[in-house]
MIROLO-614215 format. One record per residue: residue number from 0; x, y, z of N, C-alpha, C in turn. Coordinates in steps of 0.02 Angstrom, whole numbers. Layout:
MIROLO-614215
NODE,num,n_east,n_north,n_up,ca_east,ca_north,ca_up,c_east,c_north,c_up
NODE,NUM,X,Y,Z,X,Y,Z,X,Y,Z
...
END
This chain:
MIROLO-614215
NODE,num,n_east,n_north,n_up,ca_east,ca_north,ca_up,c_east,c_north,c_up
NODE,0,5307,5241,8213,5309,5200,8274,5322,5127,8254
NODE,1,5371,5093,8284,5387,5024,8265,5331,4975,8281
NODE,2,5328,4922,8241,5278,4870,8254,5295,4832,8318
NODE,3,5244,4805,8349,5254,4764,8409,5255,4691,8386
NODE,4,5314,4663,8381,5322,4595,8356,5321,4545,8414
NODE,5,5263,4518,8427,5254,4470,8481,5187,4434,8471
NODE,6,5184,4369,8487,5119,4335,8481,5066,4364,8526
NODE,7,5086,4403,8576,5037,4433,8622,4999,4491,8591
NODE,8,5024,4518,8538,4992,4576,8506,4976,4560,8434
NODE,9,4912,4570,8416,4894,4558,8346,4928,4610,8303
NODE,10,4933,4595,8238,4962,4644,8192,4913,4702,8189
NODE,11,4930,4756,8224,4885,4812,8229,4906,4867,8181
NODE,12,4862,4913,8171,4876,4970,8126,4914,5023,8166
NODE,13,4980,5020,8160,5021,5068,8196,5011,5138,8167
NODE,14,5003,5187,8210,4986,5254,8188,5047,5300,8194
NODE,15,5069,5329,8137,5130,5370,8138,5128,5426,8189
NODE,16,5068,5454,8202,5063,5509,8249,5048,5487,8320
NODE,17,5048,5422,8333,5029,5396,8399,5079,5417,8452
NODE,18,5054,5442,8507,5097,5461,8563,5078,5423,8627
NODE,19,5026,5381,8623,5006,5341,8680,4980,5274,8654
NODE,20,5002,5220,8685,4977,5154,8668,4921,5134,8715
NODE,21,4867,5109,8687,4812,5084,8727,4810,5008,8720
NODE,22,4833,4972,8771,4832,4900,8771,4763,4876,8795
NODE,23,4731,4833,8755,4662,4812,8768,4659,4737,8783
NODE,24,4628,4719,8839,4624,4650,8862,4553,4624,8857
NODE,25,4544,4562,8834,4477,4536,8819,4439,4509,8879
NODE,26,4375,4500,8869,4331,4467,8917,4339,4391,8910
NODE,27,4309,4353,8956,4314,4280,8954,4286,4253,8888
NODE,28,4324,4211,8855,4302,4183,8792,4316,4227,8733
NODE,29,4336,4289,8745,4348,4337,8691,4422,4341,8674
NODE,30,4436,4380,8622,4505,4389,8600,4517,4458,8574
NODE,31,4574,4467,8543,4594,4532,8517,4546,4558,8464
NODE,32,4511,4512,8431,4464,4532,8378,4412,4582,8403
NODE,33,4396,4580,8468,4345,4625,8496,4365,4698,8488
NODE,34,4429,4711,8479,4454,4780,8477,4484,4800,8410
NODE,35,4476,4757,8359,4515,4768,8298,4493,4829,8258
NODE,36,4433,4855,8271,4410,4915,8236,4411,4978,8279
NODE,37,4435,4973,8340,4433,5031,8385,4474,5089,8359
NODE,38,4527,5075,8322,4569,5130,8298,4530,5179,8255
NODE,39,4476,5155,8223,4437,5198,8179,4402,5255,8217
NODE,40,4384,5242,8281,4345,5290,8319,4385,5326,8373
NODE,41,4449,5312,8378,4491,5345,8428,4536,5396,8393
NODE,42,4558,5447,8429,4600,5499,8398,4665,5470,8370
NODE,43,4694,5504,8321,4756,5479,8290,4815,5475,8338
NODE,44,4810,5511,8394,4864,5508,8444,4866,5442,8481
NODE,45,4812,5403,8476,4806,5340,8513,4823,5281,8468
NODE,46,4872,5241,8489,4891,5181,8452,4858,5121,8488
NODE,47,4806,5093,8459,4769,5039,8490,4806,4972,8481
NODE,48,4819,4938,8537,4855,4874,8535,4812,4820,8568
NODE,49,4773,4782,8529,4735,4727,8558,4782,4671,8580
NODE,50,4771,4645,8640,4813,4592,8667,4780,4525,8655
NODE,51,4818,4478,8626,4792,4411,8613,4817,4363,8666
NODE,52,4773,4340,8709,4792,4292,8760,4798,4222,8730
NODE,53,4835,4178,8761,4840,4109,8736,4772,4075,8734
NODE,54,4763,4031,8684,4703,3990,8679,4650,4018,8633
NODE,55,4664,4072,8597,4614,4103,8553,4650,4137,8494
NODE,56,4611,4154,8443,4639,4189,8386,4697,4150,8355
NODE,57,4751,4184,8339,4808,4151,8309,4847,4109,8360
NODE,58,4825,4110,8423,4857,4069,8475,4812,4012,8498
NODE,59,4767,3992,8453,4717,3941,8469,4749,3875,8491
NODE,60,4807,3859,8465,4838,3795,8481,4872,3795,8549
NODE,61,4880,3853,8579,4910,3857,8646,4857,3846,8700
NODE,62,4875,3816,8755,4826,3808,8809,4809,3874,8841
NODE,63,4745,3885,8853,4724,3945,8889,4749,3941,8961
NODE,64,4768,3997,8988,4796,3998,9056,4741,3996,9108
NODE,65,4757,3961,9164,4709,3954,9219,4734,3985,9284
NODE,66,4796,4008,9285,4826,4038,9344,4833,4113,9334
NODE,67,4802,4153,9376,4805,4225,9367,4876,4252,9377
NODE,68,4910,4235,9432,4978,4261,9440,5024,4242,9383
NODE,69,5018,4180,9359,5060,4159,9303,5046,4198,9240
NODE,70,4982,4209,9225,4964,4247,9166,4990,4319,9170
NODE,71,4983,4351,9227,5005,4420,9234,5081,4424,9224
NODE,72,5118,4376,9250,5191,4376,9241,5209,4369,9167
NODE,73,5172,4327,9131,5185,4319,9060,5171,4383,9022
NODE,74,5115,4415,9038,5098,4478,9003,5150,4531,9019
NODE,75,5171,4534,9081,5221,4584,9100,5285,4576,9059
NODE,76,5308,4513,9051,5368,4500,9012,5360,4521,8939
NODE,77,5299,4510,8912,5286,4526,8842,5279,4601,8831
NODE,78,5250,4635,8879,5233,4705,8869,5289,4753,8889
NODE,79,5332,4733,8935,5382,4779,8962,5429,4809,8910
NODE,80,5447,4774,8855,5490,4807,8805,5454,4861,8766
NODE,81,5388,4866,8773,5350,4912,8731,5320,4970,8772
NODE,82,5351,4985,8828,5328,5039,8870,5373,5100,8863
NODE,83,5399,5108,8802,5446,5163,8788,5411,5229,8776
NODE,84,5344,5227,8768,5305,5289,8764,5248,5283,8815
NODE,85,5211,5337,8824,5153,5335,8870,5105,5280,8848
NODE,86,5071,5251,8897,5024,5197,8881,4967,5197,8932
NODE,87,4913,5165,8912,4854,5156,8956,4831,5083,8948
NODE,88,4793,5060,8996,4768,4991,8996,4692,4992,8997
NODE,89,4661,4951,8953,4589,4943,8953,4573,4868,8957
NODE,90,4521,4852,8996,4498,4783,8997,4424,4780,9013
NODE,91,4390,4732,8982,4319,4722,8996,4310,4657,9032
NODE,92,4271,4658,9086,4255,4599,9126,4320,4566,9150
NODE,93,4334,4505,9130,4397,4472,9149,4456,4518,9132
NODE,94,4453,4550,9074,4507,4593,9053,4519,4652,9099
NODE,95,4467,4676,9133,4475,4731,9180,4519,4711,9238
NODE,96,4509,4650,9264,4551,4626,9318,4622,4615,9294
NODE,97,4630,4591,9233,4697,4584,9204,4733,4651,9201
NODE,98,4698,4702,9175,4728,4769,9169,4749,4795,9237
NODE,99,4706,4788,9287,4720,4812,9354,4780,4776,9385
NODE,100,4780,4710,9381,4835,4672,9410,4901,4683,9372
NODE,101,4897,4694,9308,4957,4709,9269,4987,4775,9293
NODE,102,4945,4826,9303,4970,4890,9328,5005,4881,9395
NODE,103,4977,4840,9439,5009,4829,9504,5075,4790,9496
NODE,104,5076,4743,9449,5137,4705,9437,5192,4750,9409
NODE,105,5176,4794,9362,5225,4840,9335,5254,4884,9391
NODE,106,5211,4906,9436,5235,4946,9492,5283,4906,9537
NODE,107,5265,4844,9552,5309,4802,9593,5378,4794,9562
NODE,108,5379,4791,9495,5442,4780,9459,5480,4844,9446
NODE,109,5452,4901,9467,5485,4965,9455,5484,4986,9382
NODE,110,5435,4962,9345,5429,4978,9273,5382,5037,9264
NODE,111,5381,5067,9204,5336,5124,9192,5264,5107,9209
NODE,112,5229,5159,9233,5159,5151,9253,5112,5179,9198
NODE,113,5052,5151,9192,5005,5177,9142,4983,5247,9160
NODE,114,4967,5285,9109,4938,5351,9120,4866,5345,9145
NODE,115,4834,5289,9128,4764,5279,9147,4748,5205,9144
NODE,116,4708,5181,9191,4680,5113,9189,4605,5120,9180
NODE,117,4579,5087,9128,4508,5090,9113,4478,5020,9125
NODE,118,4431,5016,9172,4401,4952,9190,4327,4954,9170
NODE,119,4305,4900,9138,4238,4899,9109,4203,4833,9126
NODE,120,4142,4838,9152,4102,4778,9163,4130,4730,9213
NODE,121,4161,4756,9266,4191,4712,9317,4186,4745,9385
NODE,122,4165,4707,9436,4160,4734,9503,4230,4752,9529
NODE,123,4232,4797,9577,4296,4815,9609,4329,4752,9637
NODE,124,4394,4745,9630,4428,4682,9647,4425,4662,9720
NODE,125,4418,4711,9765,4417,4695,9836,4349,4669,9860
NODE,126,4298,4674,9818,4232,4650,9837,4228,4574,9828
NODE,127,4193,4540,9873,4187,4467,9868,4144,4447,9808
NODE,128,4159,4389,9781,4117,4361,9729,4056,4329,9762
NODE,129,3997,4354,9747,3936,4329,9779,3906,4269,9744
NODE,130,3934,4251,9686,3906,4195,9648,3950,4133,9654
NODE,131,3919,4074,9655,3958,4012,9657,3995,4002,9590
NODE,132,4052,3967,9591,4088,3955,9529,4046,3913,9480
NODE,133,4056,3926,9416,4019,3890,9364,4064,3852,9316
NODE,134,4130,3865,9319,4175,3837,9268,4177,3761,9268
NODE,135,4158,3729,9324,4161,3656,9328,4092,3623,9325
NODE,136,4041,3661,9304,3974,3633,9297,3972,3584,9238
NODE,137,3925,3538,9238,3914,3496,9179,3899,3540,9118
NODE,138,3912,3514,9059,3907,3554,8998,3840,3590,8992
NODE,139,3785,3555,9002,3719,3585,8992,3709,3644,9040
NODE,140,3729,3636,9102,3720,3690,9151,3768,3748,9137
NODE,141,3827,3732,9116,3876,3784,9100,3852,3825,9041
NODE,142,3825,3792,8990,3800,3828,8931,3739,3871,8950
NODE,143,3698,3846,8997,3641,3886,9021,3666,3950,9053
NODE,144,3721,3947,9090,3749,4007,9121,3774,4055,9067
NODE,145,3802,4028,9014,3826,4071,8959,3768,4107,8926
NODE,146,3711,4074,8920,3651,4106,8892,3633,4168,8932
NODE,147,3638,4163,8998,3619,4219,9042,3663,4281,9031
NODE,148,3726,4269,9015,3773,4324,9007,3762,4363,8942
NODE,149,3733,4330,8893,3716,4362,8829,3779,4386,8792
NODE,150,3835,4352,8803,3896,4372,8769,3915,4327,8711
NODE,151,3889,4267,8711,3904,4219,8657,3844,4215,8611
NODE,152,3853,4223,8545,3796,4221,8499,3755,4156,8507
NODE,153,3689,4162,8503,3645,4105,8512,3661,4049,8463
NODE,154,3678,4068,8401,3693,4016,8351,3755,3976,8370
NODE,155,3801,4007,8408,3860,3971,8432,3840,3925,8490
NODE,156,3801,3952,8536,3779,3912,8594,3737,3852,8573
NODE,157,3700,3860,8518,3656,3806,8495,3692,3756,8449
NODE,158,3755,3769,8433,3792,3725,8388,3838,3680,8428
NODE,159,3824,3615,8425,3864,3567,8462,3937,3569,8438
NODE,160,3946,3576,8372,4013,3576,8344,4053,3638,8367
NODE,161,4022,3696,8364,4056,3757,8384,4070,3758,8459
NODE,162,4021,3734,8498,4031,3733,8570,4085,3684,8591
NODE,163,4094,3630,8554,4147,3583,8571,4215,3616,8563
NODE,164,4220,3666,8519,4282,3704,8510,4289,3758,8563
NODE,165,4233,3789,8581,4235,3847,8626,4237,3828,8700
NODE,166,4206,3772,8719,4200,3756,8790,4266,3753,8828
NODE,167,4318,3721,8800,4381,3720,8839,4408,3789,8854
NODE,168,4404,3835,8806,4427,3904,8818,4383,3938,8869
NODE,169,4318,3933,8861,4272,3966,8907,4281,3939,8978
NODE,170,4288,3874,8985,4297,3846,9052,4363,3870,9083
NODE,171,4416,3873,9042,4480,3896,9068,4476,3969,9090
NODE,172,4445,4011,9048,4439,4082,9066,4396,4092,9128
NODE,173,4341,4054,9132,4298,4060,9192,4335,4036,9254
NODE,174,4374,3983,9248,4414,3961,9305,4465,4014,9324
NODE,175,4497,4044,9274,4547,4096,9286,4517,4153,9328
NODE,176,4459,4178,9307,4432,4236,9341,4393,4218,9404
NODE,177,4362,4159,9405,4322,4140,9464,4366,4116,9522
NODE,178,4429,4099,9508,4474,4079,9563,4524,4135,9579
NODE,179,4515,4193,9548,4558,4250,9563,4553,4271,9636
NODE,180,4610,4283,9666,4613,4304,9737,4644,4374,9741
NODE,181,4606,4421,9766,4631,4489,9775,4677,4493,9835
NODE,182,4735,4525,9827,4781,4537,9882,4785,4611,9894
NODE,183,4767,4634,9954,4770,4707,9969,4840,4735,9958
NODE,184,4843,4795,9931,4906,4830,9919,4889,4904,9916
NODE,185,4941,4945,9912,4930,5017,9907,4893,5033,9843
NODE,186,4850,5084,9843,4814,5104,9783,4863,5125,9728
NODE,187,4841,5120,9666,4880,5145,9610,4881,5221,9613
NODE,188,4932,5251,9583,4935,5324,9581,4904,5352,9517
NODE,189,4896,5310,9466,4866,5334,9404,4790,5337,9411
NODE,190,4756,5377,9370,4682,5379,9372,4652,5313,9351
NODE,191,4591,5301,9374,4551,5243,9353,4485,5269,9327
NODE,192,4466,5247,9267,4399,5260,9240,4362,5194,9238
NODE,193,4302,5192,9268,4261,5132,9270,4198,5141,9229
NODE,194,4176,5087,9197,4115,5088,9156,4072,5027,9173
NODE,195,4006,5038,9171,3959,4984,9182,3899,4991,9136
NODE,196,3860,4937,9132,3799,4938,9091,3738,4948,9134
NODE,197,3693,4991,9113,3633,5007,9153,3587,4947,9161
NODE,198,3592,4899,9115,3548,4840,9118,3586,4777,9140
NODE,199,3646,4786,9166,3685,4729,9191,3662,4714,9262
NODE,200,3617,4666,9268,3587,4651,9333,3637,4622,9383
NODE,201,3691,4592,9357,3741,4562,9401,3792,4614,9426
NODE,202,3791,4673,9397,3842,4723,9414,3812,4792,9423
NODE,203,3775,4803,9478,3747,4869,9490,3801,4920,9506
NODE,204,3782,4982,9505,3829,5038,9516,3869,5030,9580
NODE,205,3836,5004,9633,3871,5000,9697,3926,4947,9699
NODE,206,3930,4906,9647,3985,4857,9642,4043,4886,9601
NODE,207,4030,4942,9568,4082,4976,9528,4114,5034,9566
NODE,208,4075,5068,9606,4100,5127,9641,4163,5114,9683
NODE,209,4169,5055,9716,4229,5044,9757,4294,5040,9718
NODE,210,4292,5041,9651,4354,5047,9614,4392,5111,9634
NODE,211,4356,5161,9659,4389,5225,9677,4438,5214,9734
NODE,212,4430,5160,9773,4477,5146,9827,4544,5121,9802
NODE,213,4547,5103,9737,4608,5074,9709,4653,5125,9675
NODE,214,4639,5189,9684,4682,5242,9657,4685,5302,9703
NODE,215,4743,5334,9704,4749,5398,9738,4741,5455,9688
NODE,216,4734,5437,9624,4724,5486,9572,4650,5498,9560
NODE,217,4634,5526,9503,4564,5540,9486,4526,5475,9474
NODE,218,4462,5478,9489,4418,5420,9476,4354,5444,9444
NODE,219,4330,5406,9396,4264,5422,9366,4227,5356,9355
NODE,220,4161,5360,9359,4118,5302,9346,4062,5326,9299
NODE,221,4053,5290,9244,4000,5306,9197,3961,5243,9182
NODE,222,3895,5250,9179,3851,5194,9162,3824,5206,9092
NODE,223,3832,5157,9048,3809,5162,8979,3751,5115,8967
NODE,224,3711,5131,8917,3653,5090,8900,3676,5020,8879
NODE,225,3643,4969,8907,3658,4901,8886,3668,4854,8945
NODE,226,3674,4790,8928,3685,4739,8979,3761,4730,8990
NODE,227,3782,4671,9010,3853,4660,9025,3897,4675,8965
NODE,228,3870,4667,8905,3910,4680,8845,3892,4746,8813
NODE,229,3885,4797,8855,3872,4865,8830,3929,4891,8787
NODE,230,3989,4861,8794,4045,4885,8753,4033,4872,8679
NODE,231,3984,4828,8664,3965,4818,8594,3905,4862,8577
NODE,232,3853,4860,8618,3791,4896,8602,3800,4972,8608
NODE,233,3846,4994,8652,3859,5066,8660,3931,5083,8643
NODE,234,3958,5049,8593,4029,5057,8577,4048,5129,8559
NODE,235,4007,5161,8517,4024,5229,8496,4028,5277,8556
NODE,236,3980,5272,8601,3980,5315,8660,4039,5298,8706
NODE,237,4052,5233,8714,4108,5212,8756,4174,5240,8729
NODE,238,4185,5234,8664,4247,5258,8635,4252,5334,8636
NODE,239,4196,5368,8632,4196,5441,8638,4221,5462,8707
NODE,240,4196,5427,8758,4216,5443,8827,4288,5422,8841
NODE,241,4308,5364,8815,4378,5343,8823,4425,5393,8790
NODE,242,4405,5415,8730,4446,5465,8695,4457,5527,8738
NODE,243,4402,5550,8768,4406,5610,8810,4452,5599,8870
NODE,244,4446,5540,8901,4489,5524,8959,4562,5522,8939
NODE,245,4577,5489,8883,4646,5481,8862,4677,5548,8841
NODE,246,4640,5588,8805,4666,5654,8785,4679,5698,8846
NODE,247,4637,5690,8898,4647,5730,8959,4712,5710,8994
NODE,248,4724,5644,9002,4786,5624,9037,4847,5638,8994
NODE,249,4839,5637,8929,4895,5654,8885,4913,5728,8891
NODE,250,4863,5770,8894,4876,5842,8899,4906,5860,8966
NODE,251,4888,5822,9019,4916,5836,9085,4989,5817,9090
NODE,252,5013,5775,9042,5083,5754,9043,5128,5805,9008
NODE,253,5097,5851,8971,5137,5899,8933,5169,5953,8978
END
């Protein structure tokens, strides 16, 4: 399988037997590094492609994007040449909304559709945001909100030097997702698999279930042990379930 030569995709371990690409989108403040070891726990048929958004990783010098429609258009342009085989989309938190909106954008453009969209740690897009925006809070209050999410290591939050590097990216990502506006459209035809954390107090099951309204295909919801970042604490179980979902949609295509 040819390499994906683009700044949007990290140099991933291309798998000779891969028959489906799994494009993975990060949470706010995160990058492709979050998925760099996933290939080890997924079947050889799955070619894991972590997506590197501007403003992080090897794209640190680029400004992080703050406009959702603009970002989706950029991703569509980058990803469309690489939809020559079956593919699926995965995203956690902010990345879940990116994956969902990308699938809708590909449909609008008449481009190939994913075999599966996997959304993790994010409420259904049609539900209102019940929390006030935080991206424009003063530094101390913004950092306090980050502590609550438990996604940024404490040693980073407590380091003035590290936070001076991270804050612009975090603020941009929070603005991106907190100003996102859902536009009603026809449901996707591909299946949607949703995942949540049992200890994620901000995202109870009833905020995840309405994802089923966004597909005419199969829908599943699974709750895994952990808080908002259960994709780290329950990674092995998450990847086991994702593997099962992907192998099922692959077999249905035969």
